[in-house]
N, C-alpha and C positions, 0 to 999 in steps of 0.2 A: 634595543631592549624592550620587551613587552611591559607596558605599564600595568600596575595593579588596578583592578576596577575600583571606582569611587566608592561603591557600596560592597560590603562583604558578600561573597558567594554563598548560596544555600548549599549545605552539604547533601550530596546525592548526585544522581545523573539522569539524563534523558536517554531512552532507548528508542530506536526507530526501526520500522520494518515495513514491508509492502505486501500486497496481495493482488492477484489478478494478472500479473505480467505473463503468466503462461496459459491464461484462459482466453479462448477465442472470443467468447461472448462476455459481455459485462465490462465494468469499469476497471481502471487501474486505481488502487487505493493505497495511500501511504498513511501511516499512523505513528504517533509518538506518545510516550508516557514518561512523566517525571516520577522517579522513585526516590524518596528521601533515604538518606543513609540509614541502614538498619532495617529497612522494610522489605528487603529481598526475600528473607525467610518467610515473612508473612504471605507474600505472593505465592511462594512455593507451596506453603501449607494450604492455600486456597485451591491449588491444582494448576496454577499458571505454568505453562510450559509451551514449547513450540506448537503453534496452532495446527500444524499438519498431523499432530498426534492426538487431536481432540475432535470429538463428534460435533456436527453443526449445532445441535441443540445445546450442548454444553458450552460451546463457544459463545452463543447468545447470552447465556446466563453469566458466564465469567466476564463478558464485555460490559454488562451492566454494573457488575460489582467494581470493576476497574474504573469505569467512568465516574462512579459515585465517590470513589476514594482517592483518586490521584489526578493531578493536572495532566491534561492530555489534549491532543489535537488529531483530527482526521481530515485528510484531503482526498477527495474522490474526483477522478477525471473520467467522466462518462464517455462512451464510445465515440459520439460525434465530435466532442472536443478533443479526445485522444487522437482520432484520425487526422483532425486538422493540425494539431501540434506535431504529430509524427511526420506529416507531409512537409511541414516547415523545418523541423529539426533533423529528421531522418536518422535519429540515434536514440534507441530505447534507453540506454544508460543515462544520457543527458536529461531525458524526460523524467526518469526515475529520480535523478539527483535534484531536479527542480522541485518535485513533489516532497522529497525528504527535507529539503532546505526550507520549504514553506512550513512544514510541520514543526521543525526546530524553531524557526523564527516565531511562530505562533505561541509556542510554550514559553519561549524566552521573554515574551511580553508579560507573562504571568509570573514566572519564576526566574530569579537571577541565578542561573545554574552555569557551572563552568565546564561541564564535561558531557559529551554525547558519545554513545556507543551505537554503531549502525552496522547492519549486515552489509558485507562488502559486495559490490557489483562493479565491474569495469574498473576504470582508472580511479584511484583514490582521490584525485583532484576534482572529480566531477561535483561532489557535494560541496566541497570547500569553495569552489568557484561560484556555485549557485547561491551561497549564503550572502545575506546583506549585512548591514552595519552591526546589528546586534550579535550576529553569529560569527563575525570575523575573528574574534579573540578567544573562542572556546577551544577546549582540547577535544579534537574529533578523532575517535578511535573507530576504524573500520576493519572488520575481520570476518572471515568465513565462519559459518556455524555460530553466529553471534546469538542465536536464540537460547543458548545456555545461560545468557545473562537475563535475569528476571525482568528488567525493564524492556529489553528487546522482545522477550517472550510475550509480555503484556501488550506491547505494540503490535505484535503479529496477530494476537487475538482480536484487538480492536479493528485492525485492517481486514481480517478475514470476516468478522461479523458484518462489517459494513459492505464488503463485497457480496456476501451471501444475500443480504437484505436487498441490495440494489439489483442483483441478478434476478431475484424472485419477482420484483416489481417490473423489471424489463420484460420478463416472460409473460406476466399478466397483460402488459401492454401489447405484446406481440401476439397474444392468444396461443402461445406455444411454450411448453417448458423448455428452457434454455439450459442444456447440460453444462456442467463445469468442465474445465480442461480443454484438450484439443484432440479428443478421441474420434473414432469412426462415428459414434453416436452424435457427437457435436457436428460433424460434417453432414450427417443425415438431416439434422434439424435445420442447418443452414440451407441445404438444398430445398427443403420444404418451404422455408421462409421465402427464399428467392423465387421459387416457382409460383407461390401464391401472390406475392406483392411486387415482384420484379427485383433484379439484382441490386438496385440502388438502396434497397431496404437494409442491406448489410451494414451500410455506413452508420445506421442508427443503433444497431445492436451488437456489432462485432468489431474487433480490431482487424481492419481489412488488410494490413500489411502481412499478416500471417499467410503462410503457403496454403492454408486451408481455403482461402478465398479463390485462388487460382484453380484449385481442384473443383470447387463448387461451381464456378463459372464454366469450367470445361464440361461438367456434367449436364449443364443446361443447353448446350449447343447441339 
């Protein structure tokens, strides 16, 4: 039988989401936001919704408003670290779960919350297994299209804003605009980068387990 927590839970819940998992260039970012009970409508009035339906400029503005008003956490895994972790784990869903779990644990250090809603990916046990002591007794709800939950939508905005920012600075460092996604334009940019600096440069800017890497390397030979 599950014991009641020593201190009362704060009413409300945490939402988590991620950005960058389908982008060849840039980091993988997970974010979480705690939304107190009754604040969901406030977020909706601000225009908080699934980040895929919002322009980059608006995402930046909304992200600042969310950060200033709600407990939150953002975990970013840059390409070099991502590639090292993926080589070790060899499972994107486990890597995602680790990032989601860290975000949840970070917020639980600040807010005694009992419920988390997360966008579902892979096996439902992945996040649960990655949680540490603080997160073991939370109610964890994972479902598809979870962005209709205001807390998850807010988390998706924080994750995307961080991804956009880090991708921009990676491009500045590379001396080349790094496109989002995994399109032919992305492949062209990767080829230019590899031809200029050598194939090993992709480890610094890209998620090298993508099939894009094989095509890029094939075009160099």
